[in-house]
Structure formats: structure tokens, C-alpha cells
C-alpha positions in Angstrom: 0.1 0.0 0.0 2.8 2.5 0.9 4.3 1.9 -2.6 1.0 2.4 -4.4 0.4 5.6 -2.4 3.9 6.9 -3.0 3.4 6.4 -6.8 0.0 8.3 -6.8 1.6 11.1 -4.9 4.8 11.1 -7.3 2.6 10.9 -10.5 0.6 14.0 -9.2 3.4 16.1 -8.0 1.8 16.1 -4.7 2.4 18.5 -2.0 0.6 18.0 1.3 0.1 15.3 3.8 -1.8 11.9 3.5 -3.0 9.8 6.5 -4.7 6.4 5.8 -5.8 4.0 8.8 -7.5 0.9 9.1 -8.8 0.0 12.5 -5.8 0.6 15.0 -3.3 0.4 12.2 -1.7 3.4 10.5 -1.0 2.2 6.8 0.3 5.5 5.7 1.3 8.8 7.2 3.7 11.1 5.2 4.2 14.4 3.9 5.5 15.7 0.6 6.4 19.1 -1.1 7.1 22.3 0.9 5.1 24.3 3.5 7.0 27.5 2.2 8.0 27.2 -1.2 9.8 30.5 -1.3 12.2 29.4 1.5 12.4 25.7 0.7 10.9 24.5 4.0 9.8 20.8 3.7 6.2 19.9 5.0 5.9 17.6 7.8 3.0 15.2 8.8 2.0 17.1 11.9 1.8 20.5 10.2 -1.3 22.6 10.1 -3.6 23.4 7.1 -6.9 25.3 6.5 -9.3 22.7 6.3 -12.2 24.4 4.3 -15.8 22.8 4.1 -14.6 19.9 6.5 -15.4 22.7 9.1 -19.1 22.5 8.4 -19.4 19.0 10.1 -17.7 20.6 13.2 -20.3 23.4 13.2 -23.2 21.1 12.7 -21.9 19.0 15.6 -22.1 22.0 17.8 -25.7 22.8 16.7 -26.7 19.2 17.2 -25.3 19.4 20.9 -27.6 22.3 21.4 -30.4 20.3 19.9 -29.6 17.5 22.5 -29.7 20.0 25.4 -32.9 21.3 24.3 -31.9 24.8 23.7 -32.7 24.7 20.1 -35.2 22.6 17.8 -34.2 22.0 14.4 -37.6 23.5 13.1 -36.6 26.7 15.2 -36.6 29.7 12.8 -33.7 32.3 12.4 -35.9 35.0 14.0 -35.9 33.3 17.5 -32.4 33.8 17.7 -31.3 36.8 15.3 -34.0 39.3 15.4 -31.7 41.8 14.0 -32.1 40.2 10.6 -35.1 42.4 9.0 -36.4 40.1 6.4 -39.8 38.1 6.1 -37.9 34.9 5.5 -36.2 35.2 8.9 -39.6 34.0 10.4 -39.6 31.0 7.8 -35.9 29.7 7.4 -35.1 27.1 9.9 -31.9 25.6 11.3 -32.7 22.4 9.4 -32.7 24.5 6.2 -29.5 26.3 7.2 -27.8 22.7 8.0 -29.0 21.1 4.6 -28.3 24.2 2.3 -32.0 24.2 1.3 -32.8 27.9 2.6 -32.1 30.0 -0.6 -30.4 32.8 1.3 -27.8 34.6 -0.9 -27.8 37.8 1.0 -29.1 39.4 4.2 -30.5 42.4 2.1 -32.2 40.1 -0.6 -35.4 37.7 -0.9 -34.8 33.8 -0.9 -33.4 32.8 -4.3 -36.1 30.1 -4.4 -39.1 28.6 -2.7 -37.9 27.7 0.7 -37.0 23.8 0.8 -37.5 23.2 -2.8 -33.7 23.5 -3.9 -30.4 22.6 -3.1 -27.9 25.7 -3.2 -24.3 25.4 -1.5 -24.1 28.2 0.9 -21.3 29.6 3.2 -23.6 32.2 4.6 -26.0 29.5 6.0 -23.3 28.2 8.2 -22.1 31.6 9.1 -25.7 32.3 10.4 -25.4 28.9 12.4 -22.4 30.2 14.1 -24.3 33.6 15.0 -27.0 31.3 16.4 -24.4 29.6 18.5 -23.1 33.0 19.9 -26.4 34.0 20.9 -27.1 30.6 22.8 -23.7 30.7 24.6 -23.2 34.5 25.2 -19.8 34.0 23.7 -17.8 34.6 20.6 -17.8 31.6 18.0 -13.9 31.3 18.6 -14.4 30.8 22.3 -17.2 28.3 21.7 -15.2 26.3 19.2 -11.8 26.5 21.1 -13.6 25.1 24.4 -15.3 22.3 22.1 -11.9 21.4 20.7 -10.3 21.3 24.3 -13.2 19.0 25.6 -12.5 16.5 22.7 -8.6 16.5 23.0 -8.4 18.1 19.5 -5.2 19.9 20.6 -4.3 20.8 17.0 -7.5 22.3 15.8 -8.0 26.0 15.9 -10.3 28.9 15.2 -8.1 31.2 13.3 -8.5 33.8 16.2 -7.4 31.3 19.0 -4.4 29.4 17.1 -1.9 30.8 19.8 1.1 31.3 17.6 0.6 28.1 15.6 1.9 28.6 12.0 -0.4 27.5 9.0 1.4 26.2 6.1 1.3 28.5 3.0 -1.2 27.6 0.3 -0.4 28.0 -3.5 -2.3 28.0 -6.6 -0.9 27.1 -9.8 -1.6 29.5 -12.7 -2.0 29.0 -16.3 1.8 28.8 -16.9 2.3 26.2 -14.3 3.7 28.6 -11.8 2.7 28.4 -8.2 1.8 31.5 -6.5 1.0 32.3 -3.1 -2.8 32.2 -2.5 -4.3 35.6 -1.6 -7.9 34.9 -1.2 -9.2 35.2 2.3 -10.0 31.6 3.7 -11.9 32.6 6.8 -14.8 34.9 5.7 -17.1 32.3 7.0 -15.1 30.4 9.8 -18.0 27.9 10.7 -18.3 27.2 6.9 -14.6 26.8 6.0 -12.1 28.4 8.3 -11.0 25.9 10.8 -7.3 24.9 11.0 -6.4 21.4 11.7 -4.0 18.5 10.8 -4.2 14.9 9.7 -3.9 13.4 13.3 -6.5 15.5 14.9 -9.1 15.0 11.9 -8.4 11.2 12.4 -9.4 11.8 16.0 -12.4 13.8 15.1 -13.7 11.0 12.7 -13.2 8.4 15.5 -14.9 10.5 18.2 -17.8 11.4 15.9 -18.5 8.0 14.3 -18.2 6.2 17.4 -20.9 8.1 19.2 -18.7 10.1 21.6 -19.8 13.4 20.4 -23.4 12.9 19.8 -25.9 10.6 21.0 -26.9 7.7 18.6 -30.2 9.1 17.7 -28.7 12.7 17.1 -25.9 11.1 15.0 -28.4 9.3 12.9 -30.1 12.7 12.3 -26.7 14.1 11.2 -26.1 11.1 8.7 -29.6 11.2 7.3 -29.7 12.4 3.5 -31.9 15.3 3.3 -30.8 17.0 -0.1 -29.1 16.1 -3.5 -27.0 18.2 -5.9 -24.4 17.7 -8.7 -21.1 18.0 -7.1 -18.2 19.1 -9.2 -15.8 16.4 -7.9 -18.0 13.6 -6.9 -20.9 13.7 -9.4 -24.6 13.2 -7.9 -24.2 13.3 -4.0 -26.4 13.6 -1.1 -26.2 15.8 2.0 -26.7 15.4 5.6 -25.9 17.8 8.3 -22.3 18.7 7.4 -21.7 15.4 5.7 -21.8 14.3 2.0 -22.5 10.7 0.7 -22.2 9.4 -3.0 -25.7 9.1 -4.2 -26.9 5.5 -4.2 -24.1 4.0 -1.9 -25.0 2.8 1.6 -22.7 4.6 3.9 -19.7 3.2 2.0 -17.8 6.5 2.5 -19.0 9.4 4.8 -17.2 12.7 5.1 -16.3 16.0 3.1 -14.3 17.7 0.7 -13.1 21.1 1.4 -11.5 24.2 -0.5 -10.2 27.6 0.4 -7.6 29.1 -1.8 -4.5 26.9 -1.9 -6.0 24.2 0.2 -7.9 21.1 -1.4 -8.7 18.8 1.4 -10.8 15.7 2.0 -11.6 13.8 5.2 -13.6 10.6 4.9 -14.6 7.5 6.9 -15.3 4.1 5.4 -17.8 2.2 8.1 -17.7 -1.0 6.1 -13.9 -1.6 6.5 -13.1 0.7 9.5 -10.8 2.8 7.1 -10.0 6.7 7.6 -8.5 8.7 4.9 -7.4 12.3 5.4 -5.8 14.4 2.6 -4.6 17.9 3.2 -3.1 19.6 0.4 -1.5 23.2 -0.1 -1.0 23.5 -3.8 -4.3 23.8 -6.0 -3.7 22.8 -9.4 -5.9 23.0 -12.6 -8.6 25.3 -10.9 -10.4 25.4 -14.2 -11.5 21.6 -13.5 -12.1 20.6 -9.8 -12.0 17.0 -10.8 -8.2 17.3 -11.7 -7.6 19.6 -8.6 -8.7 16.8 -6.2 -7.6 13.9 -8.5 -5.1 12.8 -5.8 -7.9 12.8 -3.2 -10.3 10.7 -5.5 -7.6 8.4 -6.3 -6.8 7.7 -2.8 -10.7 7.4 -1.8 -10.9 4.7 -4.4 -8.0 2.9 -2.8 -9.5 3.4 0.7 -12.8 2.2 -0.3 -11.4 -1.1 -1.6 -9.1 -2.1 1.6 
């Protein structure tokens, strides 16, 4: 297996970290490429990356913990928590709609883009609103809420950007049309709850283990998180189905559960395979072929195929 993954990485000029485990066995844990291209500093397996939309499952779990405590219902509308939003839809859009990207909110100043619940439209803003609801419930900022959550779970290498305490994140790069790697300048943390958390492969493995073994949410709540509520045509995966912060290949019975993520310079993937007890975490800091995300995520999907066959 090590030789196979080494070859996949070499063929794709891989820059990042790969972690593959089965049960209690680590099958692969290696870094390749540079964390700082300009200074030629090598990546290490425990380096920290922006994890993109993998962040959404963390935010979803925080909301579902409030559901377990009885402080929210999934049918509660936004206006119950955010009365400052002066829109008719604030009394109609529910927490469930926000979690499943079926709300149609494109701006706090605009009407809904479609009839509530009738379509799927991927939304960073929706998860940003979930973080604001959490702030109202806790009377704390989202960075303090998430930092306490990570400490409780022993996720010592996962951070809100405002609370990373001197931890340095690897540089992210995007390859231009001439094949040159340019330092990514896009803001990766506009909606932190949607895509701005920082982590490493070891902590994301621990997250998977805790989440899917029922150590974060009660079994019935975890089942709600894994229920498939909406569908879309995914740019990498093709037809997929969404739970709360998790995505599934359409038609597959929980063969692989997880998420892709992308913020400028950081294509990521984090997947759990319940049938064979496999976890795969791929954190990358050079984004290539951005005109076609299937190519940008080629390494990720090749490794996902291998993981599903173990």
C-alpha cells in the first residue's frame, strides 16, 4: 500500500500530507512538498492546514449538541435567535434549512433565491448564520465556543484562526496558467464556521473516531446528522447527497462518509469508511488545474478509491 500511495503522490506532483488508517493500524502517514516554497521548507506530517468545508461538520455537531440540550429545535426559525435580521424569511428559514443548504439565502438584504426547501444551493452564509446562533445561545464569540469544544474533545491541533496561539499554518499556493505556483491571496476565513478552521491529519482522524463512535453525539442525534436530506451535482463527486455537514455518494449505503473542502490554496478531503473501518485524510497546499476541480482533487479521489477497496 505504501508503494502504491507513493506512486500516486509522485505522479501527481503531490504537496501535502496523507493519513490512511484501518482499525488501529496506520497504513500511511507521510508529507511531501514544501510548507514554504519560497524558503524551501519541507512539509511535515503534523503540519497545520486550513481544512475548508470539513469545518461544516464541526459546526453541525455544535448545533446538534444544542439540540440535545433542548436549547434549540431543528424547526426553530432564524428570527428566534437573530431578530436583527429584518427580512420576512427570517421567520420562515429554520435551522434544518441552514444545515442542509435548502434555504435560498444569498444575502441578508435580498429575498430568498427560491421557494424555501425546494432546492439545494450550497451556502457558506448559511453556516455563518449557524455560528451567530451559537453565539447568541452561549453568550460568547464563536472562537471561544469552538476552542472550548476542541479542548473538551482533546483536539489539541484544531483551531479557530483567532485562537491558534502562535501555531503557523502552511502556505497555500495556486498554480497559474503557466504552471507557476503563486501564494494564495484569497481570504480563507470569511465564514469560519463554513470553511475556516485549522487542523492537521492526526486531529481529523481523532475527530472521525470520536464522531462515528458516538462519543460526540448521542446515537439518535448522530443518525440525524447522517440522514440524507438533499441532493446536488457535485463538481468532484458527481451526484451526491447531504446530511448535516456530511456528504455521501448518491446510491451508496454509507460506504464513505465525510467531506471535501476548498479555500484558496488548500484542497482537502476527510472520509470515513464504516464497512472496513478505514479513515482517509488528505490535506494539500498546492491547488492545480483550478479550471476543473476533478483534476484539482485527482489525488484525493484516487486515494478514496483505494481506501474503499481495503
